[in-house]
DOLO-353947 format. One record per atom (N, C-alpha, C): residue number from 1; atom name; x negated, y negated, z negated. Coordinates in steps of 0.02 Angstrom, whole numbers, plus 32768, in hexadecimal, padded with zeros to 4 digits. Example, Ala and Ser with C-alpha at 12.3 -4.5 7.8 and 13.67 -1.06 7.14 Angstrom:
<pts>
- nr_atom_xx_yy_zz
- 1_N_7D6C_811C_7E7A $
- 1_CA_7D99_80E1_7E7A $
- 1_C_7D6C_80A5_7E7A $
- 2_N_7D7E_8070_7E9E $
- 2_CA_7D54_8035_7E9B $
- 2_C_7D7B_7FFE_7E76 $
</pts>
This chain:
<pts>
- nr_atom_xx_yy_zz
- 1_N_7D5E_7E0C_7CF9 $
- 1_CA_7D7B_7E4E_7D05 $
- 1_C_7D6D_7E60_7D4E $
- 2_N_7D59_7E9E_7D5B $
- 2_CA_7D4B_7EB4_7DA0 $
- 2_C_7D89_7EB0_7DCC $
- 3_N_7D7D_7EA6_7E0C $
- 3_CA_7DB1_7EA4_7E3F $
- 3_C_7DA6_7EDF_7E6E $
- 4_N_7DDC_7F03_7E7C $
- 4_CA_7DDA_7F3D_7EA9 $
- 4_C_7E09_7F33_7EE3 $
- 5_N_7DF6_7F4D_7F1C $
- 5_CA_7E23_7F53_7F56 $
- 5_C_7E38_7F9C_7F5A $
- 6_N_7E79_7FA8_7F55 $
- 6_CA_7E94_7FEC_7F56 $
- 6_C_7EBC_7FF5_7F96 $
- 7_N_7EA8_8025_7FBF $
- 7_CA_7ECC_8035_7FFD $
- 7_C_7EFA_8070_7FEE $
- 8_N_7F3A_8067_7FFF $
- 8_CA_7F6E_8098_7FEF $
- 8_C_7F91_80B0_802F $
- 9_N_7FAA_80ED_802C $
- 9_CA_7FD4_8109_8062 $
- 9_C_8014_8122_8042 $
- 10_N_804C_810E_805F $
- 10_CA_808D_8124_8047 $
- 10_C_80B3_814A_807C $
- 11_N_80D6_817F_8067 $
- 11_CA_80FD_81A7_8096 $
- 11_C_8141_81B7_8076 $
- 12_N_8170_81CE_80A0 $
- 12_CA_81B2_81E1_8088 $
- 12_C_81E6_81AB_8091 $
- 13_N_81D4_8174_80B1 $
- 13_CA_8203_813E_80BC $
- 13_C_8226_8148_80FF $
- 14_N_8258_8120_810D $
- 14_CA_8278_811D_814E $
- 14_C_828F_80D6_8158 $
- 15_N_8267_80B0_817C $
- 15_CA_8276_806A_8189 $
- 15_C_8284_8062_81D3 $
- 16_N_82BF_8048_81E5 $
- 16_CA_82CF_8041_822C $
- 16_C_829C_8015_824F $
- 17_N_828C_8028_828D $
- 17_CA_825D_8000_82B4 $
- 17_C_8284_7FD8_82E7 $
- 18_N_8262_7FAB_8307 $
- 18_CA_8282_7F83_833B $
- 18_C_8292_7FAF_8378 $
- 19_N_82CB_7FA3_8396 $
- 19_CA_82DC_7FC8_83D3 $
- 19_C_82F3_800F_83C4 $
- 20_N_82E6_803C_83F4 $
- 20_CA_82FC_8081_83EF $
- 20_C_82C6_80B0_83D5 $
- 21_N_8290_8094_83BA $
- 21_CA_8259_80BD_83A2 $
- 21_C_826D_80E3_8364 $
- 22_N_8245_8116_8356 $
- 22_CA_8250_813E_8319 $
- 22_C_8245_8112_82DC $
- 23_N_8264_8123_82A4 $
- 23_CA_825A_80FB_8267 $
- 23_C_8213_8102_824D $
- 24_N_81FE_80D1_8228 $
- 24_CA_81BC_80D3_8208 $
- 24_C_81C0_8102_81CC $
- 25_N_8192_8131_81C8 $
- 25_CA_8195_8164_8193 $
- 25_C_815E_815C_815F $
- 26_N_8131_812C_816A $
- 26_CA_80FB_8122_813B $
- 26_C_80D9_80DF_8145 $
- 27_N_80AA_80D0_8119 $
- 27_CA_8086_8091_811E $
- 27_C_8041_8097_80FE $
- 28_N_8017_8066_8110 $
- 28_CA_7FD7_805B_80EF $
- 28_C_7FD7_8013_80D7 $
- 29_N_7FB9_8007_809F $
- 29_CA_7FB6_7FC4_8082 $
- 29_C_7F7A_7FC1_8053 $
- 30_N_7F65_7F84_8043 $
- 30_CA_7F31_7F7D_8011 $
- 30_C_7F45_7F48_7FDF $
- 31_N_7F2C_7F4E_7FA3 $
- 31_CA_7F3A_7F1F_7F6E $
- 31_C_7EFA_7F0F_7F49 $
- 32_N_7EF3_7ED0_7F36 $
- 32_CA_7EBB_7EBA_7F0D $
- 32_C_7ED3_7EB9_7EC5 $
- 33_N_7EAF_7EDB_7E99 $
- 33_CA_7EC5_7EE4_7E54 $
- 33_C_7E8A_7ED5_7E26 $
- 34_N_7E96_7EAA_7DF5 $
- 34_CA_7E65_7EA0_7DBF $
- 34_C_7E72_7ED5_7D8A $
- 35_N_7E3D_7EFA_7D78 $
- 35_CA_7E45_7F30_7D48 $
- 35_C_7E02_7F3F_7D27 $
- 36_N_7E05_7F5D_7CED $
- 36_CA_7DC8_7F6E_7CC9 $
- 36_C_7DA7_7FAE_7CE4 $
- 37_N_7DCE_7FD7_7D08 $
- 37_CA_7DB3_8015_7D22 $
- 37_C_7DD1_8025_7D66 $
- 38_N_7DB0_8052_7D89 $
- 38_CA_7DC8_8069_7DC9 $
- 38_C_7E0D_808A_7DC2 $
- 39_N_7E15_80B3_7D90 $
- 39_CA_7E54_80D6_7D85 $
- 39_C_7E8D_80A5_7D78 $
- 40_N_7E7F_8072_7D4F $
- 40_CA_7EB2_803F_7D41 $
- 40_C_7EC4_8018_7D80 $
- 41_N_7E94_800B_7DAA $
- 41_CA_7EA0_7FE7_7DEA $
- 41_C_7ECD_8011_7E17 $
- 42_N_7EBF_8051_7E1C $
- 42_CA_7EE7_807D_7E47 $
- 42_C_7F2F_8080_7E2E $
- 43_N_7F38_8089_7DED $
- 43_CA_7F7B_808D_7DD0 $
- 43_C_7FA1_804B_7DD9 $
- 44_N_7F7F_8013_7DCE $
- 44_CA_7F9F_7FD2_7DD7 $
- 44_C_7FB6_7FC6_7E1E $
- 45_N_7F8C_7FD9_7E4E $
- 45_CA_7F9E_7FD0_7E95 $
- 45_C_7FDB_7FFC_7EA7 $
- 46_N_7FDB_803A_7E91 $
- 46_CA_8014_8067_7E9E $
- 46_C_8054_804B_7E80 $
- 47_N_8050_8034_7E42 $
- 47_CA_808B_8018_7E21 $
- 47_C_80A6_7FDA_7E46 $
- 48_N_8078_7FAF_7E5D $
- 48_CA_808D_7F73_7E81 $
- 48_C_80B2_7F85_7EC1 $
- 49_N_8097_7FB4_7EE7 $
- 49_CA_80B7_7FC8_7F26 $
- 49_C_80FA_7FEB_7F19 $
- 50_N_80FC_8018_7EE8 $
- 50_CA_813B_803A_7ED9 $
- 50_C_8171_8009_7EC3 $
- 51_N_815F_7FD5_7E9F $
- 51_CA_8190_7FA2_7E8B $
- 51_C_81AF_7F80_7EC8 $
- 52_N_8188_7F75_7EFC $
- 52_CA_81A2_7F57_7F39 $
- 52_C_81D3_7F85_7F5D $
- 53_N_81CB_7FC6_7F54 $
- 53_CA_81F6_7FF7_7F75 $
- 53_C_8230_800E_7F4B $
- 54_N_8231_7FFD_7F0A $
- 54_CA_8269_8011_7EDF $
- 54_C_8294_7FD6_7ECA $
- 55_N_8276_7F9A_7EC5 $
- 55_CA_829B_7F5F_7EAE $
- 55_C_8296_7F24_7EDE $
- 56_N_8264_7F25_7F08 $
- 56_CA_8256_7EEC_7F34 $
- 56_C_8278_7EF0_7F77 $
- 57_N_825F_7EC8_7FA5 $
- 57_CA_827B_7EC2_7FE8 $
- 57_C_8280_7F04_800D $
- 58_N_824D_7F2D_8007 $
- 58_CA_824C_7F6C_802D $
- 58_C_827F_7F9E_8014 $
- 59_N_8296_7F98_7FD7 $
- 59_CA_82C9_7FC6_7FBD $
- 59_C_830A_7FBE_7FE4 $
- 60_N_8319_7F82_7FFB $
- 60_CA_8356_7F76_8021 $
- 60_C_8353_7F90_8068 $
- 61_N_8317_7F93_8085 $
- 61_CA_830D_7FA7_80CB $
- 61_C_8302_7FF2_80D2 $
- 62_N_82E5_8010_80A0 $
- 62_CA_82D2_8057_80A3 $
- 62_C_830F_8084_80A2 $
- 63_N_8316_80AE_80D5 $
- 63_CA_834D_80DE_80D9 $
- 63_C_8336_8124_80C3 $
- 64_N_82F7_812A_80B0 $
- 64_CA_82DB_816A_8099 $
- 64_C_82D5_816A_804E $
- 65_N_82A5_818E_8036 $
- 65_CA_829B_8193_7FED $
- 65_C_8266_8161_7FD7 $
- 66_N_825E_815C_7F96 $
- 66_CA_8228_8134_7F7A $
- 66_C_81E7_8153_7F93 $
- 67_N_81B9_812B_7FAC $
- 67_CA_817D_8149_7FCA $
- 67_C_8151_816E_7F98 $
- 68_N_8131_81A1_7FB1 $
- 68_CA_80FA_81C1_7F8D $
- 68_C_80BC_8199_7FA0 $
- 69_N_809C_817B_7F6E $
- 69_CA_8063_814F_7F7A $
- 69_C_8024_816F_7F5F $
- 70_N_7FF1_8173_7F8A $
- 70_CA_7FB0_818F_7F75 $
- 70_C_7F79_815D_7F85 $
- 71_N_7F44_8160_7F5E $
- 71_CA_7F0B_8135_7F69 $
- 71_C_7EE0_8153_7FA0 $
- 72_N_7ED2_812B_7FD3 $
- 72_CA_7EA6_8140_8009 $
- 72_C_7E5D_812F_7FF9 $
- 73_N_7E52_80F3_7FDE $
- 73_CA_7E0E_80DF_7FCB $
- 73_C_7E11_80A4_7F9B $
- 74_N_7DDA_809A_7F78 $
- 74_CA_7DD5_8063_7F48 $
- 74_C_7D90_8044_7F50 $
- 75_N_7D8E_8001_7F52 $
- 75_CA_7D4F_7FDD_7F58 $
- 75_C_7D4A_7FA9_7F21 $
- 76_N_7D0F_7FA1_7F06 $
- 76_CA_7D02_7F6B_7ED8 $
- 76_C_7CF3_7F2C_7F02 $
- 77_N_7D13_7EF5_7EF1 $
- 77_CA_7D0B_7EB7_7F17 $
- 77_C_7CD3_7E8F_7EF7 $
- 78_N_7CA2_7E7C_7F1F $
- 78_CA_7C68_7E58_7F04 $
- 78_C_7C7A_7E11_7EF1 $
- 79_N_7C51_7DF5_7EC6 $
- 79_CA_7C5B_7DB0_7EB0 $
- 79_C_7C57_7D80_7EEC $
- 80_N_7C2B_7D8D_7F1A $
- 80_CA_7C25_7D62_7F56 $
- 80_C_7C66_7D62_7F7D $
- 81_N_7C83_7D9D_7F88 $
- 81_CA_7CC2_7DA2_7FAC $
- 81_C_7CF9_7D7D_7F87 $
- 82_N_7CF9_7D83_7F45 $
- 82_CA_7D2D_7D61_7F1D $
- 82_C_7D27_7D16_7F23 $
- 83_N_7CEB_7CFC_7F27 $
- 83_CA_7CE0_7CB4_7F29 $
- 83_C_7CEA_7C95_7F6D $
- 84_N_7CD7_7CB9_7FA2 $
- 84_CA_7CD4_7C99_7FE4 $
- 84_C_7D04_7CB5_8018 $
- 85_N_7D2A_7CE6_8008 $
- 85_CA_7D59_7D02_8038 $
- 85_C_7DA0_7CFD_801D $
- 86_N_7DCE_7CF0_804B $
- 86_CA_7E14_7CF2_8039 $
- 86_C_7E2A_7D3B_8038 $
- 87_N_7E43_7D52_8000 $
- 87_CA_7E57_7D98_7FFA $
- 87_C_7EA1_7D9D_800C $
- 88_N_7EB2_7DC8_803B $
- 88_CA_7EF9_7DCE_804F $
- 88_C_7F23_7DED_8017 $
- 89_N_7F63_7DDD_8019 $
- 89_CA_7F92_7DF9_7FE8 $
- 89_C_7FCC_7E1A_800C $
- 90_N_7FDD_7E56_7FF9 $
- 90_CA_8017_7E78_8014 $
- 90_C_800F_7E8C_805C $
- 91_N_8048_7E9E_807A $
- 91_CA_8049_7EB2_80C0 $
- 91_C_8046_7EFE_80C8 $
- 92_N_8064_7F16_80FE $
- 92_CA_8066_7F5D_810C $
- 92_C_8058_7F69_8155 $
- 93_N_8039_7FA2_8164 $
- 93_CA_8032_7FBC_81A8 $
- 93_C_805A_7FFC_81A9 $
- 94_N_808F_7FFF_81D2 $
- 94_CA_80BC_8038_81D3 $
- 94_C_80A9_8069_820A $
- 95_N_80BA_80A9_8200 $
- 95_CA_80B2_80DB_8234 $
- 95_C_80F1_8105_823A $
- 96_N_80FC_8120_8276 $
- 96_CA_813A_8146_8283 $
- 96_C_812E_8190_828F $
- 97_N_80F2_81A6_828D $
- 97_CA_80E3_81EE_8293 $
- 97_C_80AF_8201_825F $
- 98_N_80B2_823E_8246 $
- 98_CA_807F_8253_8215 $
- 98_C_803B_8257_8235 $
- 99_N_8007_824E_820D $
- 99_CA_7FC2_8253_8224 $
- 99_C_7FB1_829D_822B $
- 100_N_7FA6_82B3_8267 $
- 100_CA_7F98_82FA_8275 $
- 100_C_7F51_830D_8262 $
- 101_N_7F25_82DB_8257 $
- 101_CA_7EDF_82EB_8249 $
- 101_C_7ED1_82F6_81FF $
- 102_N_7F01_82E5_81D3 $
- 102_CA_7EF4_82EE_818B $
- 102_C_7EFB_8337_8178 $
- 103_N_7EE2_8348_813F $
- 103_CA_7EE3_838B_8120 $
- 103_C_7E9F_83A7_811C $
</pts>
């Protein structure tokens, strides 16, 4: 079954940051998903991330709403990468201001 790397961006959250900084309002993350199609990979990645924000650890920390999650990009992972590279799992990069360059 093909393996895809799906890069996602989520907004609408409010996660307290360390110190007196503004809360985190969004995140970027990627997920590796085995799927028969690109569409199935995207849906699976979105569902996995939303589960972490509705039932998982992040649901307890989030003071905002359930994030709106969109696919930023999708890549097919080659057989060579699958065999010889350690593929990361989970993790988030948070941001505290909206991206002014999008639109």
